C-alpha positions in Angstrom: 123.2 -19.8 9.3 124.0 -19.0 5.7 122.0 -16.6 3.6 121.2 -19.4 1.2 118.9 -21.0 3.9 117.1 -17.7 4.3 116.6 -17.6 0.5 115.2 -21.2 0.6 112.8 -20.1 3.4 111.7 -17.1 1.3 111.2 -19.3 -1.8 109.1 -21.7 0.3 107.0 -18.8 1.5 106.5 -17.6 -2.0 105.5 -21.0 -3.2 102.9 -21.1 -0.4 101.6 -17.8 -1.6 101.3 -19.0 -5.1 98.9 -21.8 -4.2 95.9 -19.6 -3.6 96.9 -17.4 -6.6 96.8 -20.4 -8.9 93.6 -21.7 -7.3 92.0 -18.4 -8.0 92.7 -18.9 -11.7 91.3 -22.4 -11.7 88.2 -22.1 -9.6 85.7 -19.4 -8.5 85.6 -20.8 -4.9 88.9 -19.2 -3.9 88.6 -15.5 -3.6 91.5 -13.7 -2.0 91.8 -9.9 -2.1 95.0 -7.9 -2.2 94.7 -7.5 1.6 94.6 -11.3 2.1 97.7 -11.8 0.0 99.4 -8.9 1.9 98.5 -10.4 5.3 99.7 -13.9 4.3 102.9 -12.5 2.9 103.7 -10.6 6.1 103.0 -13.7 8.2 105.0 -16.0 6.0 108.0 -13.8 5.4 108.2 -12.6 9.0 108.1 -16.2 10.2 110.8 -17.2 7.7 113.0 -14.4 8.9 112.3 -15.2 12.6 113.0 -18.9 12.0 116.3 -18.1 10.3 117.3 -15.7 13.1 116.3 -18.2 15.9 118.2 -21.1 14.2 121.3 -18.8 14.1 121.0 -18.0 17.8 120.1 -21.4 19.2 122.7 -24.1 19.1 121.1 -27.2 20.6 118.9 -29.4 18.3 116.2 -29.7 20.9 116.1 -25.9 21.4 115.9 -25.4 17.7 113.0 -27.9 17.3 111.1 -26.4 20.2 111.6 -22.8 19.0 110.6 -23.5 15.4 107.7 -25.6 16.6 106.4 -22.8 18.8 106.9 -20.3 15.9 104.9 -22.6 13.5 102.2 -23.1 16.2 101.8 -19.3 16.6 101.7 -18.9 12.8 99.0 -21.5 12.4 96.9 -20.0 15.2 97.1 -16.5 13.7 96.3 -17.9 10.3 93.3 -19.8 11.6 92.1 -16.7 13.5 92.3 -14.5 10.4 90.7 -17.2 8.2 87.7 -18.3 10.3 87.8 -16.6 13.7 88.7 -19.4 16.1 89.0 -17.0 19.0 86.4 -14.4 17.9 88.7 -11.4 17.8 87.8 -8.2 15.9 90.3 -9.4 13.2 88.6 -12.7 12.6 87.6 -13.8 9.2 84.0 -14.8 8.4 
């Protein structure tokens, strides 16, 4: 894969991070701390890097779809756990 695809993935992760930042300016209902932004940035950028790396290693379309789908599923589960505590771990949100 080209480095331009990694740049696009990083830009997409940055845009996702900008959504709560802009929401914080527009409403008092969104309250993220620096730690929240740091955790989200680590999750998003790590997943972008892992997706780029996996897409470079896996050649079949089916394998790529399965790998990226699994990676996104894990990202969503971790994000949900940190946000609201789906599994009740010590790292759970509220």
